[in-house]
TILO-170891 format. One record per residue: residue in one letter; x, y, z of N, C-alpha, C in turn. Coordinates in steps of 0.1 Angstrom, whole numbers, padded with zeros to 4 digits, always signed. Atoms other than C-alpha are relative to their C-alpha. Layout:
BEGIN
AXYZXYZXYZ
...
end
This chain:
BEGIN
Y-0003-0010-0008+0893+0027+1658+0013-0006+0007
L-0012+0001-0005+0928+0029+1673-0001+0005+0015
F-0001-0003-0013+0932+0028+1710+0016-0001+0004
S-0014+0002-0006+0968+0035+1725+0004+0007+0011
N-0006-0008-0011+0988+0046+1754-0010+0003+0012
A+0011-0005-0008+0959+0045+1777+0004+0006+0014
A-0003-0007-0013+0961+0067+1808-0012+0007+0006
I+0011-0006-0009+0941+0083+1835+0006+0015+0004
V-0003-0015-0004+0941+0120+1846-0010+0003+0012
N+0010-0006-0010+0924+0136+1877-0001+0014-0005
I+0002-0013+0006+0909+0166+1862+0001+0013+0008
D-0001-0012-0010+0908+0188+1892+0015+0001+0006
G-0013-0001-0003+0945+0181+1896+0005-0001+0014
T-0003+0004-0015+0944+0172+1934+0006-0013+0004
P-0005+0013-0001+0964+0144+1947-0010-0010+0004
V+0011+0010-0003+0946+0111+1951+0000-0003+0013
A+0001+0002-0015+0931+0107+1986+0003-0015+0006
D-0001+0013-0001+0931+0070+1986+0007-0009-0008
S-0003+0009+0010+0950+0043+1969-0012-0008-0005
F+0010+0007+0005+0930+0024+1945+0007-0010-0011
A-0006+0008+0010+0934-0005+1921-0007+0000-0012
L+0005+0000+0011+0927-0006+1885+0003-0017-0005
K-0001+0013+0006+0921-0043+1871-0011-0003-0012
G+0010+0005+0009+0907-0057+1839-0007+0010-0009
L+0007-0012+0010+0899-0028+1816-0003-0006-0012
R+0006+0004+0014+0878-0035+1787-0007+0010-0008
I+0007-0010+0007+0865-0015+1760-0013-0007-0007
G+0012+0004+0005+0828-0016+1750-0004+0011-0011
I+0004-0010+0013+0812-0002+1718-0015-0004-0002
N+0014+0002+0003+0775+0004+1712-0009-0010+0009
G+0008+0008-0008+0761-0013+1743+0006-0013+0004
K-0003+0013-0003+0782-0044+1745+0017+0002+0000
E-0015-0001+0001+0819-0052+1752+0006-0006-0013
S-0004+0006+0013+0839-0058+1720+0005-0012+0001
A-0005+0013+0001+0848-0093+1711+0016+0000-0004
Q-0015-0001+0007+0882-0081+1696+0005+0010+0009
G-0007-0009-0003+0909-0058+1707+0001+0002+0015
Q-0001-0001-0013+0909-0065+1744+0014-0001+0007
S-0013+0000-0006+0946-0059+1752+0003+0006+0013
Y-0004-0006-0013+0941-0041+1784-0008-0009+0009
A+0007+0009-0009+0921-0070+1799+0008-0005+0012
N-0010+0008-0011+0951-0084+1819+0006+0013+0009
L-0006-0012-0004+0957-0047+1832-0002-0002+0017
D-0001+0001-0016+0965-0049+1871+0011+0009+0006
L-0008-0011-0006+0979-0017+1889-0007+0007+0010
S+0007-0006-0013+0975+0003+1919+0005+0015-0001
V-0002-0015-0002+0975+0042+1922+0002+0003+0014
S-0003-0003-0015+0991+0054+1954-0007+0011+0005
A+0005-0011-0007+0975+0077+1978+0011+0012-0001
G-0011-0011+0000+0991+0112+1976+0004+0003-0016
Q-0005+0000+0014+0999+0106+1939-0007+0011-0007
T+0005-0009+0008+0993+0137+1917-0001-0005-0014
I+0001+0004+0014+0978+0127+1884-0007+0011-0008
A+0003-0011+0008+0972+0161+1869+0002+0000-0015
E-0004+0004+0013+0990+0150+1839-0004-0013-0004
P+0002+0015+0003+0981+0118+1820+0010-0009+0005
F-0008+0010-0004+0993+0090+1839-0001-0014-0006
S-0001+0011+0010+1003+0062+1817-0006-0013+0009
I+0002+0012-0006+0986+0028+1827+0001-0013-0011
S-0006+0009+0010+0997+0009+1795+0005+0005-0011
A-0005-0003+0015+1018+0012+1764-0006-0008-0010
L+0007+0007+0010+0997-0012+1746-0008+0008-0007
G+0009-0003+0007+0976-0006+1718-0011-0009-0006
T+0010+0010+0006+0945-0022+1702-0008+0008-0011
I+0009-0005+0011+0922-0019+1673-0015-0004+0003
I+0015+0004-0001+0882-0019+1675-0006+0003-0012
A+0006-0001+0013+0862-0025+1644-0012+0012-0002
L+0010-0010+0001+0839+0005+1632-0013-0010-0003
E+0012+0007+0001+0803-0008+1636-0012+0009-0008
K+0010-0007+0007+0778+0019+1628+0006+0012-0007
G-0004-0011+0006+0799+0047+1616+0008+0010+0009
A-0008-0007-0005+0825+0072+1627-0008+0011+0011
N+0010-0010-0007+0798+0097+1641-0011-0006+0009
L+0011+0007-0005+0774+0071+1653+0007-0010+0012
D-0004+0008-0010+0796+0046+1674+0002+0007+0014
E-0001-0006-0014+0796+0051+1712+0010-0010+0009
F-0008+0008-0006+0823+0038+1734-0001+0001+0017
F-0001-0002-0013+0825+0029+1772+0011-0010+0005
L-0009+0009-0007+0849+0012+1795-0006-0008+0011
T+0006+0009-0011+0842-0017+1820+0014-0004+0008
F-0012+0005-0008+0868-0027+1847-0005-0012+0011
E+0001+0010-0010+0871-0059+1868+0000+0005+0013
Q-0001-0007-0014+0880-0036+1899+0003+0013-0006
L-0003-0014-0002+0881+0001+1901-0002+0005+0013
G+0000-0002-0014+0890+0010+1935-0008-0012+0009
E+0009+0011-0008+0865-0008+1959-0011-0007-0007
H+0013+0004+0006+0840-0015+1933+0005-0011-0012
T-0003+0010+0006+0840-0048+1912-0010-0001-0014
N+0008+0000+0012+0826-0054+1876-0007+0013-0003
V+0005-0012+0004+0820-0018+1868+0004+0005-0013
end
């Protein structure tokens, strides 16, 4: 699987109420973090209060590849963060 141009979007289109940090994004597949393709692990950025992210807000121009495990219709993905706002290891 190819992941590229990681971005976030606020689907209700309202400005961000409070600043928040995004650090250490990792990709998981089928219940565990992938051992390969963790190009976003060093992500460290802050989204400012009042910023509107109704359109995709780029968080990284990097791309990565994760190996197919069960098959295209069966693999399930999730994201983990070292820090997401005030929460850690989520």
